[in-house]
C-alpha positions in Angstrom: 70.7 88.0 91.0 74.2 88.3 92.6 74.4 87.1 96.3 75.4 90.9 97.1 72.1 91.9 95.8 70.5 89.3 97.7 71.7 89.9 100.8 70.9 93.4 100.9 68.1 94.7 103.5 64.6 95.4 102.5 65.2 99.2 102.4 68.8 98.6 101.0 72.0 99.6 102.6 73.0 103.5 103.7 74.8 106.3 102.4 73.7 108.9 104.6 73.4 112.9 103.2 74.5 115.3 105.8 71.0 116.5 105.5 70.4 119.7 108.0 66.8 118.8 109.2 66.2 115.9 111.3 63.8 113.3 109.6 61.5 110.7 111.1 59.9 111.7 114.3 59.2 114.5 116.2 62.1 117.3 117.7 61.0 115.7 121.4 61.5 112.5 120.2 64.9 112.8 119.5 65.6 115.4 122.5 65.0 111.9 124.2 66.8 110.1 122.7 69.6 112.5 123.0 69.0 112.7 126.9 69.7 108.6 126.5 72.6 108.8 124.2 74.2 110.9 126.3 73.1 108.3 129.6 74.7 105.8 128.0 78.0 107.7 127.2 78.3 108.2 131.0 77.9 104.8 131.4 80.6 103.7 129.3 82.9 106.4 130.5 82.2 105.5 134.1 81.4 102.1 133.5 84.1 100.4 131.3 86.9 103.2 130.5 87.3 104.2 133.9 87.4 100.9 135.2 88.3 98.0 132.3 86.4 95.5 131.0 84.6 93.7 134.1 81.3 94.3 134.8 81.2 97.6 133.7 81.5 96.6 130.4 79.1 93.9 130.5 76.4 96.8 131.4 77.6 99.0 128.4 76.9 96.9 126.1 73.6 95.8 127.3 72.5 99.4 127.6 74.2 100.0 123.7 71.8 97.0 122.9 68.8 98.3 124.3 69.7 101.7 122.9 70.1 100.7 119.3 66.4 98.6 119.7 65.0 102.1 121.1 66.5 103.7 118.0 65.6 101.2 115.3 63.3 99.0 116.4 63.2 95.2 116.1 65.5 95.7 112.8 68.2 93.9 113.7 66.5 91.0 115.1 65.1 90.0 111.3 67.8 88.1 110.5 68.9 84.8 111.9 72.4 85.8 111.7 71.7 89.2 113.6 70.1 87.2 116.1 72.7 84.7 116.2 76.1 87.7 116.6 73.7 89.2 119.0 73.8 86.2 121.6 77.1 85.8 120.8 78.2 89.4 121.8 75.7 89.3 124.5 78.0 86.1 126.1 81.1 87.5 125.8 80.0 90.5 127.7 78.5 88.6 130.3 81.8 86.8 130.5 83.4 90.0 131.7 80.9 89.4 135.1 81.5 86.0 135.2 85.2 85.4 135.1 88.0 87.0 136.2 91.3 85.9 134.3 92.4 89.1 132.5 93.4 87.3 129.2 90.0 85.8 128.6 88.5 89.8 129.4 91.1 91.4 126.9 90.6 89.2 124.4 86.9 89.3 124.8 87.3 92.9 124.9 88.8 92.8 120.9 86.0 91.0 120.1 83.6 93.2 121.2 85.0 96.0 120.0 84.8 94.2 115.8 81.5 92.5 116.4 79.8 95.1 117.9 80.4 97.2 114.7 79.8 94.3 112.3 76.8 94.0 114.3 75.8 97.4 113.7 76.6 97.4 110.3 74.7 94.8 109.5 71.8 95.9 108.0 73.6 98.8 106.4 76.5 97.1 104.2 75.9 95.6 101.1 78.0 92.2 101.4 77.1 89.4 102.8 78.7 88.6 106.3 80.7 86.0 104.5 82.4 87.7 102.4 86.3 88.2 103.3 85.5 91.9 102.3 83.3 92.5 104.4 84.9 93.7 107.2 86.4 97.0 105.5 83.2 97.5 104.3 81.1 98.0 107.3 84.3 99.6 108.9 84.2 102.6 106.2 80.3 102.8 107.2 81.1 103.2 110.9 83.0 106.0 110.3 81.1 107.3 108.0 78.1 106.7 110.8 80.6 108.4 113.3 81.3 111.2 111.7 78.9 112.0 109.2 75.5 113.2 110.8 77.5 115.1 113.8 75.2 118.1 113.2 72.5 115.6 114.1 73.5 115.8 117.4 73.2 119.5 117.6 70.7 119.6 115.4 68.6 117.9 118.3 69.9 120.0 121.2 68.7 123.2 119.9 65.4 125.0 119.8 63.4 124.4 116.5 62.8 128.1 115.8 66.7 128.2 115.0 67.9 128.8 111.4 69.9 126.9 109.3 72.8 129.1 110.1 72.8 129.0 113.6 72.9 125.2 114.3 76.3 125.8 112.4 77.5 127.6 114.4 76.6 126.2 117.7 78.2 123.3 116.7 81.2 125.0 115.3 81.4 126.7 119.0 80.9 123.7 121.1 83.4 121.8 119.3 85.8 124.6 119.5 85.2 125.3 122.9 85.3 121.4 123.9 88.5 121.1 122.3 89.9 124.2 123.8 88.9 123.1 127.1 90.4 119.6 126.4 93.7 121.0 124.6 94.8 123.5 127.3 94.5 121.0 130.5 96.4 118.5 128.6 99.1 120.7 127.6 99.4 123.2 129.9 100.3 121.0 132.7 102.8 119.4 130.4 104.6 122.8 129.5 104.8 123.7 133.0 106.8 120.9 133.6 109.3 121.1 130.6 110.5 124.6 130.6 111.3 126.0 134.4 111.3 130.0 133.5 107.2 129.3 132.0 106.3 127.5 135.2 107.6 130.2 137.1 106.3 132.5 134.9 102.4 131.2 135.2 103.3 130.3 139.0 103.6 134.6 139.4 100.5 134.7 138.0 98.8 133.3 141.2 97.0 130.9 139.3 95.7 127.7 140.8 96.8 125.1 138.3 94.2 122.6 140.3 91.7 124.8 138.3 92.4 123.4 135.3 92.2 119.8 136.3 88.4 118.4 136.5 87.2 116.6 139.8 86.6 112.4 138.7 83.1 113.5 137.8 83.5 116.1 136.0 86.2 114.7 133.9 83.5 111.8 133.3 81.0 113.9 132.4 83.3 116.2 130.1 84.4 112.8 128.1 80.9 111.8 128.2 80.0 115.2 126.4 82.8 114.5 123.6 81.5 111.2 123.3 77.6 112.1 122.9 77.9 113.6 119.4 79.5 111.1 117.6 77.4 108.0 119.2 74.2 110.1 118.4 75.6 110.4 115.1 75.7 106.7 114.7 72.2 105.7 116.2 71.2 108.5 113.6 72.5 106.6 110.8 71.3 103.2 112.2 67.9 105.1 112.1 67.8 106.3 108.5 69.1 104.0 106.2 69.3 105.0 102.7 69.6 103.3 99.5 73.1 102.5 98.3 73.3 100.2 94.9 75.6 97.2 96.1 79.2 96.9 93.6 79.3 95.6 90.6 80.2 91.9 90.4 83.6 91.6 89.1 85.2 88.6 87.7 87.5 87.0 89.7 91.2 87.0 88.9 92.5 83.5 87.5 96.0 82.6 86.7 97.8 79.9 85.3 97.7 76.8 87.6 101.1 75.3 87.1 102.6 77.9 89.7 101.2 76.4 92.1 101.3 73.1 90.7 105.3 73.9 91.0 105.3 75.9 94.6 103.0 72.7 96.1 105.1 69.8 94.7 108.5 71.4 96.5 106.3 72.3 100.0 104.7 68.7 100.1 108.4 67.2 99.3 109.6 69.7 102.3 106.9 67.9 105.0 107.1 64.3 103.9 111.1 64.7 104.8 110.1 66.8 107.6 108.0 63.5 109.1 110.0 61.4 108.3 112.3 62.4 110.9 109.4 63.4 113.2 108.2 59.8 113.2 111.7 58.2 113.8 111.8 60.8 116.9 108.5 60.1 117.9 108.7 56.0 117.8 112.0 55.7 119.1 111.5 56.9 122.1 114.1 58.9 124.5 117.0 56.3 123.8 116.9 57.5 120.1 116.5 60.8 120.4 119.3 61.0 123.3 121.8 59.2 120.7 121.7 62.2 118.3 122.6 64.1 121.4 119.3 65.9 121.8 117.4 66.4 125.3 114.4 64.1 125.4 112.7 66.9 127.3 113.7 70.0 124.9 112.8 67.8 122.1 109.5 67.5 123.8 108.8 71.3 124.4 110.1 72.5 121.0 108.3 72.9 117.8 104.4 73.0 118.9 104.4 76.7 118.6 106.0 76.7 115.2 104.2 73.7 113.6 100.9 76.4 114.5 102.1 78.8 112.4 103.2 76.6 109.5 99.8 75.1 109.4 98.4 78.8 109.1 100.6 79.1 106.1 99.6 75.5 104.8 95.9 76.8 105.0 96.4 79.9 103.4 98.5 78.2 100.9 95.7 75.8 100.0 92.8 78.6 99.8 94.8 80.7 97.5 95.6 77.8 95.3 92.7 76.9 95.0 90.8 80.1 94.2 92.8 81.9 92.0 94.0 79.0 90.0 92.2 78.4 86.4 90.3 75.2 86.7 90.7 73.6 83.8 93.4 71.0 82.5 95.4 68.2 84.2 97.1 71.3 85.9 94.0 72.0 87.8 93.9 68.1 88.7 97.2 67.9 89.9 96.4 71.1 92.1 93.7 69.5 93.9 95.8 66.1 94.9 98.8 68.4 96.0 96.3 70.7 98.2 95.0 67.3 99.5 98.1 65.9 100.1 99.3 69.4 101.6 96.3 69.5 104.0 96.8 65.9 105.4 100.5 66.6 106.3 99.3 69.5 108.1 96.9 67.3 110.2 100.0 65.0 111.1 102.2 67.9 111.8 99.2 68.6 114.2 98.9 65.4 115.5 102.9 65.9 115.9 102.7 69.1 118.0 99.8 67.8 119.8 101.7 64.4 120.9 104.7 66.4 121.9 102.8 68.9 124.2 101.0 66.2 125.7 104.7 64.6 126.6 105.6 68.2 127.7 102.5 67.8 130.0 103.0 64.7 131.3 106.7 66.0 132.5 106.2 69.5 133.4 101.8 69.2 134.4 99.5 71.7 132.8 99.7 75.8 132.8 97.4 78.2 130.9 99.5 78.7 128.2 99.7 74.9 127.5 95.8 74.3 127.4 95.0 77.3 125.1 98.1 75.7 122.7 95.4 72.0 122.9 92.8 74.6 121.9 94.8 76.6 118.8 95.8 72.5 117.5 92.2 71.9 117.5 90.6 74.3 116.0 93.4 74.6 113.0 92.4 70.6 112.6 89.0 71.6 112.2 90.0 74.5 109.8 92.0 72.2 107.9 89.3 69.6 107.7 87.4 72.4 106.2 89.9 73.1 103.7 89.9 69.6 102.8 86.4 69.6 101.6 87.0 72.6 99.7 89.6 70.5 98.0 86.5 67.7 96.9 84.0 70.8 96.5 85.5 73.8 95.2 82.8 76.0 95.0 82.3 75.6 99.1 82.5 79.1 100.8 85.3 78.4 103.7 84.9 82.1 105.1 80.8 81.5 105.0 81.7 78.3 107.6 85.2 79.4 109.0 83.9 82.8 110.4 81.3 81.2 112.8 83.4 78.4 113.6 85.7 80.2 114.7 83.5 82.5 116.9 81.9 79.2 118.4 85.3 77.6 119.0 86.4 81.1 121.2 82.8 81.0 123.1 83.3 77.1 123.8 86.5 78.1 125.5 85.6 80.7 127.7 82.6 78.2 129.1 85.5 76.0 129.9 87.2 76.7 133.5 90.7 76.3 132.4 92.0 78.0 135.2 90.7 75.5 138.1 91.6 72.6 136.1 95.4 74.2 135.6 95.2 74.8 139.4 93.6 70.8 140.0 96.3 69.3 137.9 99.3 71.0 139.7 98.0 70.4 142.8 96.6 66.6 142.6 100.4 66.6 141.0 101.9 67.8 144.0 99.8 65.7 146.3 100.4 62.6 144.5 104.1 62.9 144.6 104.7 63.7 140.6 106.0 67.0 141.3 108.1 68.6 143.8 106.8 72.0 143.7 103.6 73.7 143.5 103.8 77.2 141.4 102.1 79.0 144.0 102.9 82.4 142.7 101.7 81.4 139.2 98.4 80.1 140.3 97.5 82.9 142.5 98.6 86.0 140.6 99.5 84.5 137.0 95.6 83.4 137.1 91.7 84.3 137.7 90.8 83.7 141.5 88.9 80.1 140.3 92.6 78.5 141.5 92.1 79.5 145.1 89.3 76.6 145.7 92.2 74.1 144.6 95.1 75.9 146.8 93.1 75.2 150.1 93.5 71.6 149.8 97.1 72.2 150.6 98.4 72.6 153.8 98.4 76.2 155.0 100.5 76.5 157.7 103.4 75.5 155.5 105.5 78.3 154.5 105.1 79.2 150.1 108.8 78.7 149.7 108.4 75.2 151.1 105.8 75.0 148.3 107.6 76.3 145.3 111.2 75.9 146.1 111.7 79.6 145.8 113.3 80.7 149.2 113.8 84.4 147.8 109.7 85.1 147.8 108.0 86.3 150.4 110.0 84.6 153.2 108.3 83.7 155.7 104.9 84.1 154.6 102.5 81.1 154.7 100.3 79.5 152.0 96.8 80.7 154.3 98.1 84.2 154.7 98.9 84.0 150.8 95.4 82.9 150.1 94.2 85.7 152.7 95.4 88.4 150.8 94.4 87.2 147.6 91.0 87.3 148.9 90.8 90.2 150.5 91.4 91.5 146.2 88.9 89.9 145.3 86.6 91.4 148.4 87.4 94.4 147.3 87.1 94.2 143.5 83.1 93.1 144.9 83.1 95.9 146.7 81.8 98.0 143.4 79.3 96.9 140.7 81.6 98.3 137.7 84.3 95.6 139.1 82.0 93.2 140.3 82.6 89.4 139.1 81.3 85.8 139.7 84.7 84.7 140.2 85.9 87.2 142.9 82.4 86.8 144.5 83.2 83.0 145.1 86.6 84.0 146.5 85.6 86.1 148.9 82.5 84.5 149.9 84.5 82.2 152.8 86.3 85.5 154.5 85.6 87.0 157.3 85.4 90.5 157.7 
């Protein structure tokens, strides 16, 4: 039995057909679910779309899973992988209400946009979660669920006594009216601003253009009504899975390993020459580097981003060689040795980049980008070690371990107070005399509120320009005034539940009204 068939849920996967009769429950139950879906869409619009990735998104994600459990029951919690992904999604959603770093918020938002549909389609897909084609299959199922059962929303909204033709017409009328109002409200002001003659003609009709613009609350309601049929359609598809035969198992493409052997031999030779030059710089010290006409600081800060990209290319080449080559003859043996050499060289390249980064940090201190670079190189090293294990055991499923490893690594870095550590490092370097300046502007406005507690260690009566060395930035403003302004920003964010965060609340805690 194939892996795809084993991965099917007991009831199989889905391919929802467009029936016109709601099944699996009473009409009253479906209308209750419709009201709950509308409430969720209101929360989605008001808590997230209107206020961005903050505590409103946290509430939206938790509400989504509560709504899903109400529709489907505990089926989404049956598998261990599904439970693990549920906890990961809830954790990523909780970080929106805990931290205030917009870099993490934006990337966590992108992760949730991918992981929530992947999790929702887990019980409907035929491919297991470690299959590289899993994302494409679940994306197709997602669109099928969003658009394939739009009739269900209107069938639940109209009375039971309606004929089958009337719900069709009702859906067409409602969609047409919503589309007309949305298009006219958007296009008419644009046309008025684009042509003076048309603007004068509209003005001659004595219309109040403001009538075409909804109030803030009505806008939220309008967009919630627009989203409700699609969300209801998706939930209906999740609650009514149909059997879908898994795809036929196809024999993977295999090519002669000789081509990969030649390519790998050339790449390995190039990296050996590169590492020879790198080792001379690493062990020769500043004198050797400057004797070649290159500044030691310039040499130290160069190359670590390029090495990270090169590592990705090397790992991809290793996996492609192992997966696409025929496993026979001396060519296969040579291929495995060359792949092992390439992975080893990539690890050395990463170590070299990490060492150069350490030299640069010792001279200029930590920053958020440098901390994330360290994390990225650590994750690359783990992936390379997994690639080495696949060289040893060619049947090892790399993606089965790479996906959870990447997710676990991202969850771990979300738990690290990066902004706090950066601010502590810079303030410590200034107080100890290692650095003549502190990047107050960067720490206050480029990072989260977690930096405020460290900046309070400095003398608040001194001018900000005395710390930064930039006399043009906010002349005459003291550090205490800058900190108070930032605390007021934190206090404003904590005023509403949609924008609240624990980081902002702690930063504003010491501020007197």
